[in-house]
Structure formats: structure tokens, C-alpha cells
C-alpha positions in Angstrom: 30.0 -9.2 -1.8 28.4 -6.5 -0.1 24.6 -7.3 0.8 21.8 -5.4 -0.8 21.1 -3.5 2.5 24.9 -2.5 3.0 25.3 -1.5 -0.5 22.8 1.4 0.1 24.8 2.5 3.2 28.0 2.9 1.2 29.3 6.3 1.1 28.7 8.6 -2.1 31.8 7.9 -3.9 31.6 4.2 -3.4 27.9 4.4 -4.6 28.9 6.4 -7.8 31.4 3.5 -8.5 28.8 1.0 -8.4 26.8 2.6 -10.8 29.5 3.0 -13.1 30.5 -0.6 -13.1 28.3 -1.6 -16.1 30.2 0.8 -18.4 33.5 -0.3 -17.0 32.8 -3.8 -17.8 30.9 -3.9 -21.2 31.3 -7.7 -21.9 30.6 -11.0 -20.4 28.1 -12.0 -17.8 28.2 -8.9 -15.7 26.6 -7.0 -18.7 24.3 -9.7 -19.3 23.3 -9.7 -15.7 22.7 -6.3 -15.6 20.6 -6.1 -18.7 18.4 -9.0 -17.4 15.8 -10.7 -19.5 13.4 -9.2 -22.1 10.6 -7.6 -19.8 7.6 -9.7 -19.4 5.2 -8.8 -16.3 3.1 -11.9 -16.7 6.0 -14.0 -16.4 7.1 -12.4 -13.4 3.8 -12.9 -11.7 3.2 -16.3 -13.1 4.5 -18.2 -9.9 2.9 -19.6 -6.9 5.5 -18.0 -4.5 4.8 -14.9 -2.4 6.5 -12.0 -3.9 7.9 -9.5 -1.4 8.6 -5.9 -1.7 12.1 -5.5 -0.4 13.1 -1.8 -1.1 10.8 1.2 -2.0 10.7 5.0 -2.2 7.0 5.3 -1.4 6.1 7.9 1.1 4.5 5.6 3.6 5.1 3.6 6.8 3.9 0.1 5.6 6.2 -2.9 5.8 6.3 -6.4 5.1 4.3 -6.0 1.8 3.8 -9.2 0.0 1.9 -10.2 -3.5 0.4 -13.6 -4.2 -0.9 -14.6 -7.6 -4.4 -15.9 -7.4 -5.4 -16.2 -11.3 -4.1 -15.0 -14.7 -4.9 -15.3 -18.4 -3.7 -13.4 -21.3 -5.1 -10.0 -20.5 -5.0 -9.9 -16.9 -3.3 -11.0 -13.6 -5.5 -11.3 -10.3 -3.4 -11.1 -7.1 -3.7 -10.5 -3.6 -1.7 -7.8 -1.8 -1.1 -8.0 2.0 0.9 -5.6 4.2 1.3 -4.5 7.7 0.3 -0.8 8.4 1.8 1.5 11.2 0.6 0.3 14.5 0.7 -3.4 13.4 -2.8 -3.6 11.3 -2.6 -6.2 8.6 -4.6 -5.3 5.5 -5.3 -7.5 2.6 -6.3 -6.2 -0.9 -7.3 -8.0 -4.0 -6.0 -6.2 -7.3 -6.5 -7.0 -11.0 -3.8 -5.8 -13.3 -4.8 -5.3 -16.9 -1.4 -5.9 -18.8 -0.3 -3.4 -21.2 2.7 -2.6 -23.6 4.1 0.8 -22.6 6.9 2.4 -24.3 10.2 1.1 -22.9 13.4 3.3 -22.5 15.5 0.5 -24.1 14.8 -1.1 -27.5 15.7 -4.5 -25.9 12.4 -4.3 -24.0 10.2 -2.7 -26.7 6.8 -4.5 -27.7 6.7 -6.6 -24.6 3.9 -6.6 -21.8 5.9 -4.5 -19.3 3.1 -2.9 -17.2 -0.3 -3.2 -15.8 -3.3 -1.0 -15.2 -4.5 -1.6 -11.6 -8.0 -1.7 -10.3 -10.1 -3.7 -7.5 -12.6 -6.0 -8.5 -15.9 -4.1 -9.7 -14.1 -0.7 -9.4 -12.5 1.7 -11.6 -8.5 1.7 -12.3 -6.7 3.4 -9.3 -3.3 3.3 -10.5 -0.4 1.4 -12.5 2.7 -0.4 -12.1 5.5 -0.7 -14.8 8.2 -3.4 -14.8 11.5 -1.7 -15.4 14.0 -4.6 -14.9 13.9 -8.2 -14.2 16.5 -10.8 -13.5 17.5 -13.7 -15.8 16.2 -16.0 -13.4 12.9 -14.1 -13.1 13.2 -14.0 -9.2 13.8 -10.2 -8.7 12.2 -7.2 -10.4 12.2 -3.3 -10.3 8.9 -1.6 -10.8 7.7 2.2 -11.1 4.3 2.6 -9.5 1.7 5.4 -9.3 -1.7 5.9 -7.9 -4.2 8.2 -9.5 -4.8 10.5 -6.5 -1.3 11.0 -5.4 1.0 13.6 -6.8 4.0 11.3 -7.1 5.4 8.0 -8.3 7.8 5.6 -6.6 9.9 2.6 -7.1 9.9 -0.8 -5.5 12.4 -3.7 -5.8 10.4 -7.0 -5.5 11.8 -10.5 -4.7 10.5 -13.8 -4.8 10.5 -16.0 -1.6 12.8 -18.5 -2.5 15.7 -16.0 -2.8 14.5 -13.4 -0.4 17.7 -14.1 1.8 19.9 -12.9 -0.8 18.5 -10.9 -3.7 20.5 -11.0 -6.9 23.1 -8.3 -7.2 21.9 -7.2 -10.6 18.6 -6.2 -9.3 20.0 -4.4 -6.4 22.1 -2.3 -9.1 19.4 -1.7 -11.3 17.1 -0.3 -8.4 20.0 1.9 -7.2 20.1 3.1 -10.8 16.6 3.7 -11.3 16.3 5.6 -7.8 19.3 7.8 -8.1 18.5 11.3 -7.0 14.6 10.0 -7.3 13.5 9.4 -3.7 14.9 8.2 -0.6 15.1 4.3 -0.5 13.7 2.4 2.7 13.5 -1.3 3.7 10.0 -2.8 3.4 11.0 -6.3 4.2 12.4 -7.7 7.3 13.1 -11.3 8.6 9.9 -10.9 11.0 7.8 -10.6 8.2 8.1 -14.4 7.3 6.5 -15.0 11.0 3.7 -12.8 10.1 3.0 -14.3 6.8 3.4 -18.1 7.0 5.5 -18.3 3.9 7.5 -21.6 3.2 11.2 -21.0 2.2 10.8 -23.4 -0.7 8.5 -21.0 -2.4 5.0 -22.3 -1.7 2.0 -20.0 -0.9 1.4 -18.9 2.6 -1.2 -16.9 4.6 -1.3 -14.4 7.5 -0.8 -15.5 11.0 -3.7 -14.8 13.4 
């Protein structure tokens, strides 16, 4: 099987074929995998594992972006986002996500907590993130994001640390489908990120190396 990174380097004809596979195989495990599980953004964040942004269409130079859940209850998720900015500076930001039920495109996902209004502690909301797809094993998800003072929205594919070496094929396919003709995909995660962020392969929390 072609890896996730190589799949995006395939010629246009091959890329179109990949997008048509779900309709070519309407039954069985393939279709179930492509649909994923019923969206639940709190379930996705309810983990001690670092969650890496693997691909993004954001217009920026940041890399090694990782989220670590700090606390959660029935109405919000608190998590720390860390990333490396251009030039190597490392930045840490604490976020609070108020969970919301936004209208889903597919009936299968309606009535679920599929989005969060984002803010920093003690400050007004600055943006949102909406979960579009999550795998059956809950280890990978596709998100749509927006910030109040930016004129565009972007997509991210996020992968939990325990499966970072081989993201689920259904997640890669759903990211490709969501971003088709909507933005230029770029790599955010690289193996060197594991050295910068002391994350253990078995999924435990980590910290930035000084």
C-alpha cells in the first residue's frame, strides 16, 4: 500500500481514482472504514496521547504541531498546543474548547458533539475547529479550522502518537476528499518532531526538550 505522504504525490489520474474507490466498493469493511465512527470530538480528545497535526492546508510555516489534553468535562476540553515556528522558536499555547453540536453534512453524524469554539484562558473566543471524520479506532481525525481575524479556513489531519508512523488509510482518504481543490496540502509532522517533543511511542504524555 502506498504511504500517506506518497499518496499525495500521485499523478492527477491516480488521485481521482483514489477518490472514486468508495463508490466502486459500496459494501464491506472498506465502506465502513471510509465512513468512520459517529463523530465525537470529546472522545477524540479524551486521551493521554499527544495528538500530532500530520497534514495541513494552513497558510503558515509552522511545523511539529502537537496537542496534549489537560482537562475536560461535559462542556469543554482544555488542551495545550505546541509547535515550532519558522526559525526554530517553540511556542506553547493553552486552549479551551467549548464543545458544540454543529450541523453535519451527513445524517450519520447529526446531533453529535462535532465542534469546539476556541479561546485562551480569560479571553474572548478566537476561532473554531470542526471534526469532519474520525477513524473507527479513534486514532486519526480530519478537522476544519478557522480563526476570527483570518479571511480563510483550513483543514488538518491529526494523528495520535501511537499510530504516527502509519496513519490509517481511511483518514488519509477522507483528508484528500475534504481538501480536493480547496487548498494546498503540506507536511506538518516530521520524524524530527519526536526529538523536539519528548513523546513516548507507547502513547504517554511528553514535553518539549530544552
